[in-house]
N, C-alpha and C positions, 0 to 999 in steps of 0.2 A: 772749315773744321773737318777733320778726318772722319770717315764713315765708321759708325759704331754698329756692332752686331745687335740684332733685335733683342736678344736676351739681356743685353746691357742697357739698351734704351728703355725697355719695358720691364725692367726689374721692379719688383713690388716695393712700394714706399710706404704702404699702410697695411695694417693687419687685414683690412677688408679686401686688399688686392691679392692676398695669397689665395691660390686656387686649390680647392679640395682639402683644406686643413681647418675646417670651421671649428671643430671641437677644441683644437689647440689655440687658435687665435682668440676664441671666446674666453678661455681660461686665463690667458695672459692679460687680456684687456681687463677682465674683472679683478685680477690680482693687482694691476697698476691702479685701478680706480679705488680699490679698497685699501691700498697701501699694505698689501700682504705679500710682497715679493720675497722670494727666497734669495739666499746668498749664492746659490749655484744651481745651474740648469744643465741638463743633458739632452741635446736634440739628436735623435737618431732617425735613420731612414735611408731609402735609396737615393741615388744622386739626382739632382735637379728637382727636388720636391719642395724646396724653400727653406731649408734649415738655416743657412747663413743669412738669407734675406730676413727671416724672422728674428734672428739674433740682432741684426742692425736696427730693425724697426723697434725692437724692444729697448735697445740702448737709446734710441731717439725719444721714444714715448716716456721713458722713466726720467729723462733729463729735460724734456721739453717744458718750458714754463707755460705754454699755451695748450697743453694737452687737454683734449675733450673726449670723454668716454674711453679713455685709455689709448686714444689714437694721437700720433704726433701731428703737429700742424704743418710740418715740412716747409715753413716759411721763415721762421725765426733763425737767427744766426747759429744757434746750437744745432738745430736740425740740419741746416745746410752744411755746417762743418762736419757733422758725422756722415752725411751722405757723400760728401766729397773726400772723406778720409783724412781730414787734417785736424781733427779734434784729438788733442793729446791725452784726454782722459778716457777715450774709447780706443783700446788697443786691440788690433786684430793680428793674430799670430798663426802662421802655418806650421803645424807640428811636424809635417813631413820633412821640412828643412831645418826646423829648430826643435829637435827632439832630445837634446842632451840635458844633463843635470844642471849645467851652468846657466842655460837659458831660463829654466824654471826657477832656479834660485834668484836670478836677477828679477824675474817677475814677482817673486815672493817678497824680495826686499823693497821693490817699488810699491807694492800693495800696502806697505806700512804707512805710506804718506797719504795725506788727504788729497782729494781731487782739487785741481786748481780752479777751473771755471764751472765744471759740471757738478750736479748734485751727487752723482754716483760715478765711481771709476769702474768701467766695464771692460773685462778681458774676454775676448772672443777667440777661443782656441779651436781652429778648424783641423779636421782629421786627427783628433786627439788620440786615436788608437795607435798612432805612429810613435808616441812617446816611449822612451826606454823605461825599464823597471826603476832605475834610479830617479828618473824624472817624475814618474808617477809617485814615488815615495816622497819626493820633495813637494809635489803638489798636494799630496794628502795632508801634510802638516798645515798648509794654508786653509784647506777646506775644513779641517777639524776645528780650527780657531779663527773663524773669519772676522775680518774687520767690518765695522759698521757700515762704511760707505763703499764697499767693494763687492762687485757681482761678477761671477765667473759663468760664462756660457760655453759649454763644450759641445762641439758638433762632430759627428762621426757617421760613417756608413757601415762600420763593423763594430757594434757595441760588445760583441762577445770577446773582443780582445782587450777590453778595459777591465781592470781589477774590480772585484765586487766591492772592495772597500771604498773605491771612488764612486761607484754607482750609488751605493747606499747613502752617500752624503749629498746627493743631488736630487732635484726634481726631474724625472725623466719624461720626455715627450716623444712618442714614436710617430714620425711623419709617414703617412701611407702613400702608396702609389696613387697618382692622380688618374681618375677615370677618363675614358676616351671622350665622353660627352663634355666633361669639364674642360679638357684640353681644346676640344673643337670650339667651344664657346669663347674661350680666351683668344684663340687665334682669329676667330671671326671678328671679335671686337678690335683686335690690333689691325687687321686688314682694312676694316671699315674706317678706322681712325686715320689710316695711311692712304685712303682713297685708292685701294688696290682691288681689282676684281678677281673672282675665284670661282671654282666649281666646288660644290658642297662635298662631293665624293673625294676630291683631292684632299680636303682637310681630314676626312675620315682615314685615308691611307697614311697621312703623316702622323696623325694621333696614335694610330696603332703601332707604327714603326718606332715611336718614341718610348714605348714600353713603360708608361706611367711617369715619365720625367718631363716637366714643363720646359726645362732648359734645352733638353734634346729636341723637343718638338719645335721650339723657336729656331734652333740651329738648322734643322731640316727645312723649316719654312723659309729661312734666309736663303738656303741653297735653291729652293724651288723658285723663289722670286728672281734670283739671278739667272736661273735656267730658262724660265718662261719669257715670252716676249711681252705680252700685255696682260693676259689672263692666266692665272694658275690653274691649269687643267689637270684632269685625272691622269693623263699620260705623262705630264711633267712630274707629278708626284710619284708615279710608279717608276719613272726613270731615275729620279733622284734617290729614292729609298731602295731601289733594287727589288721591289716587290713584284709579284706575279700579276698579270692581267687576268680579268675574269675569263677571257677566252682560253688562256693557258690552263687555268685550273679546271675549267669545264671539260676541256679535251682530255686532260690527264686523268681526272677522277672518273670521267665517262668511260675511258678505256679500262680503268680498274674495275668499275662496276660490271662491265661486260666481260670481265676475265680475259681480256685481250692483252697478254703479257707483252708481246712484241710491239704493239701500238703504244702501250704505256711507256715502255723503255725508249721508243723513238721520240715521244713527246718530251720525256725527261732529258734526253740528249740535246734536243733543240733548246730547251730552257737553259741548260748548262752552257751550251754554245753561245748563247746571248749574254753570258757573263753573270747570270744569276748566282748569288752567293748561296752555298749549301745550307747554312744555318737559317738564313732568311727564307729560303725556299721551303724548308721543312716547317718553319713556323707559320708561313702563309697557308700551307696545305692543312696544317692542324687547325688553324682558325676557320678555314673554309669548311672543314668537316663539322666543326662545332656549329657554324652558322646553319648548315644543312639540318643538323639535329634540332637546333633551336627553332628553325622555320617550321619543322614538322609539328613541334609541340606548341609553340607560341609565336605565330607569324607576326603579330603586332609588335613584338619586342625588337624586331629587326627592321622596322619600317624606315628608320632614319640612320641606321648603322651600316647597312650592307646594300650593295647594288644588286637588286633582285632582278636578274635577267630571266628570259624565257627558259634558257638551258638550266639555270639554277633551279627554277621551279620544277622542271622535269626531273632533275636529279633528286630533289627533295621528296617528290612524290613517289619515285620509283625505288629509292633506297630504304631498306629496312633498318630499324633502330639497332638491332644486334649487329648488323653489318657495319654500321657507323661506329659502334662501340669498339669493335675489333680494329678498325682502321685508325681510330684515335689512339688506341693502345700501341699499335705498331709505330705510328709516327712519334709518339711520346718517347718510346724506347730508342728510336733512331735519333731523336733530338739530343738525348743524353749521351749517346755513343759518339756522335760526331764532335762533341766538345773536346774529346781527348784523343783525336786522331788527326793525322795529316792527309788522310785519304778519305775524305768525307764522301766523295762521289761513289766509292764502292758501297758504303753503307746505304746511300740513297738508292743505288741500283738493286741491292738486296731487299730493301724495304719495298721497292716498286714491285718486285716479283711476289713478295708476300701479299701486298695489297691486291694485286690482280689475281691471286690464287685463293682468295677467301671464298669458300663455297658454302652452300646451304647445308648445314649439319642437321641431323634429325632433331636435335634439341631445339633448333630454331623454328622448325616447321610444325611442332606439336601443337595441338589445340589446347585450350585451357583445361578441358576435362582430362586430356591425356597426361598433362603435367601434374595433376593431382595424385597423391598417393591412393592406393586401392581403398583404404578405409574411408577416404574423404569423398570418393565418387558416389553419385546417387545410385540407389538400388531400388528396383521396383518390388511390389508386394508379392508377385508370383515367385520371384527368386527367393524371397525370405521363406515362403511356405515350403519350397523344394528343399531348402537347407534344413528346415526343422524336421521334415520327414526323414532326411538322410541321418540326422543326429539320432532320431528315435530308433531307426533300424540298427545303427551301430551300438546303441545302448543295449538292445535286445540280444544281439550277437555276443556282446561282452558278458552278459548275464549267463547265457548258455555255456560259455567257455568256463565260467567259474563253477558251474554245477557239474562239470565233467572232469574230475581230478585224474581219471585214468588216461585221459587223452594225452597223447605224446606231445611234449613241448615242441613248439615250432623252433627249428634250428635257425639261428641267424646266419646269414651268409658271411663267410669269412672275408675279411677285408684284406686286400692285397696291398702291401706297402711297396711302392716302387723306390728303388734306391736311386738317388740322384746320379745322373751320368754327367761326366765332364763334357761340356759342349765345345771347349777350346782344345784344339789339337796342336800340341807343341811341334814347331818345325824342327825336328831333330837334325836333319841333314844340314840345314842352315846354321844351327847351333854348332855342329861339329866343324863346319867351315870356319866359323869365327874362332873357335878354340884352337884349331890347328895352327893359326897364325897369330894367336894372341900375344901381346907384349905388355910388359908392365908400363912402358912409357906411354902408350896410347891410353891405357886405363887411367893412369894418374892425370893425364891431360883432361880427360872427360870429367873425372871426379873433381878436379880443380875448378871447373867452370859450371858444375852442376847447379849450385844455388843461383848463380847469375842467370843460367839458362831458364830456370823455373820462373824467375822474376820477369823475363822477357816474353813469356807466354801470356795468352789471355787468361782470364779468371777461370773459365771452364777447363781449358787445357791444363792449367797449373794444378787444379784440383785433381785431375785425372792422374797427373805425374807425381803427385805428392807422395803417394804410397808406392814408390818405386825407387830403384837405384841401379846404376850400371854395375854389372858383374864381371864382364870381360870385354876387351876391345882389341881389335886387330887393325892393321892399316886400311882394311876395306869393310870392316863390320863392327857393330856395337851391339852387345847383348844387354838387354834391360829386363830386370826381374820385377814383377808386380806382386804385391801382397795378396791381391784378390783376383780370382780367375775371371770374374765378370768384367772387372776393369781392364784386365789384360786383353780380353776379347774385344771390348769396345775400342780400345786404343789401336788394336791391330786392324780394325775395320775403318778407322778414322784416317782417311787420306790427307785431310787438311792438317791434322796433328803431326803426321809423319813429315809432311813438307815443311812445316814450321820448325820442327826439331832439326831436320837436315840443314835448313838455311841458317838457323842460329848457331849450330855447331860449326858450320863452315866459316861463319864470321868470327866466332870466338877462338877457334883453333885453326891456325893457318894451314892451308893445303890438306884439310881433312874433311871428307864428305863420306861418312860410313853408311853402309846399308844397315838399317835398323832391324833387329830381331827381338821380338817380345816373347817372354816366357813367364811362368808363374814361379814365385819363390819356392813353392813346395816341390816343384820338379827339378830345381837346380842341383841338389846333391846327387840324385839318380843320374842326371845327365853327365855330371863330372865323372862319376864312377864308370859309367858305360863308356865314355870317351877314353878313359884311362885303360880300361881292360882291352879295348879294341886297338889302341895305339901304344901299348906298353913297350913293345919292342922298338918303336920308332922314337920314343921319348928318352932323353938322357936323364936318368934318375940318380946319377952319382952325386958327388959332393958339390958340384956346381949347379945343381938344379935350383931354379928360381920359382918357388911356389906362388909368389905374388902375381905371376903373369896370368895364370888361369886357375890358381888355387887348387892344384891337383896334388895328391900324395900317393905313394905306392900302396898296394893292397896290404902289406904287412904292417902298415901304420894306420889301419882303419880305426883303431881305438882312439888314436890322437885326432883323426879326422872327425869322429863322432863328438869328441869333446869340443873341438873347435866349432862344430855346427851348433852345439848347445850354448857355449859360453863365449864364442867369438874371439876377439883379440886378447881376452884375459888369460887364455891358455898359453903357457910357455913350455917349450920342450927342452929338456936338459939332457945332454949326452952323458952316459955313465963313464 
């Protein structure tokens, strides 16, 4: 017989075999015992948590003539036929490939007929969220008016995609992620039944890599069995899962705690060179920091979950909780960022620099009394007496002032109000260089790609460029005006933003890499007038003048220019 994967051989055949879903299995068993089953169920939850297995067990238990305490016997012909998939009254459908209206209508028509050999006709629709809107509407009619001997079991990993009208007509059971301890216990049982030897820490690594899915855990265990020779060792599990060894994490985090940036980057480079996947690497570091924090607060909780080495104990004793909080925050942000990029290594390198640059801030080193507000700090009796004496003296002086009306009033010092000064200096000469060679073609090309350019930027850069627009463009320069001076100044100082803009523009506009010049929108009209007055003789202002190139007008048309600056393109000039 051909080899079968572990998750198929050890698939749960009884409710008691389902791992980590005790509340759900108890409810279903009681419903079968009390004959209070519903006509439709919805099983939701992450992959590999037992949704489809529970559906098949339910179909067996409700049709098994020898059912005991809501459990199937798995020995009668009915149970064996359902297990082997040859029972015609238990129909399993994959909605991913049968998601049309016609398929659901066919099911609805067949549901009108009574079951042939079983007591109930059970339809198991897997990945039900893949059904089309028309298919959901066709299914809704059947759920509204169910037949007496028909049960629908809908399984999905994405319940938010199912219409509320369908969910409201079902009993919903949410399958949760399986704990590491439960996964380890199940794998230990399977290995012992298979007469295979293993190291306990290897099972811990595999269970963590499974991320709460029993099927994933058994698949990884299958790989580890094939990879190992006789015993499944910790090194085998680390090699199969791509996880980091304790030595790697100790060396990396040790360099970060010592604020040795170069050493931390060197360790990271070695880990990546060994083929460690960026997402898995970040997750392992995040869990390791969590283990350090947990070991500080409750060491007994990690007795059977983590390999507590001497270096691990040293790091846990030397690290401060605030330091670990910041590291966990940085790693969590990095984990979210690398999901949406093809350059995960860059984010890891940046995160490494941040981790190794965390310093002791004054807020972290304050004592408990320092962190209390002034009113909450303890005050001795001597201080209280001194304050009372000062208050009495002030009251006496105030009474004396009231009894001297001829005394000249104390003049209050005049407050000087400083006018805000502009901190950003507009690069006038660079603006004039762009205006001197400005063309309408270059400006229209940039305006045409402007929205797409904003979408290609990061969220922070897009927010900075949102309140800006291109005003003039030449073959070698681009003038961008900002609504706010502070944003303009920050953009001018942001070298990364400028590089991103130049690269994106060069990709979107062929053979065009302009030098960027940033100005404020408020300064734009004065810059135009000044440029015009200085170059009035050089500019051709006859009938062929093209104002769209740099939006300049002669001095005699200043009224028209002012109207345009106020009302924009709504202004139309008519010749007499």
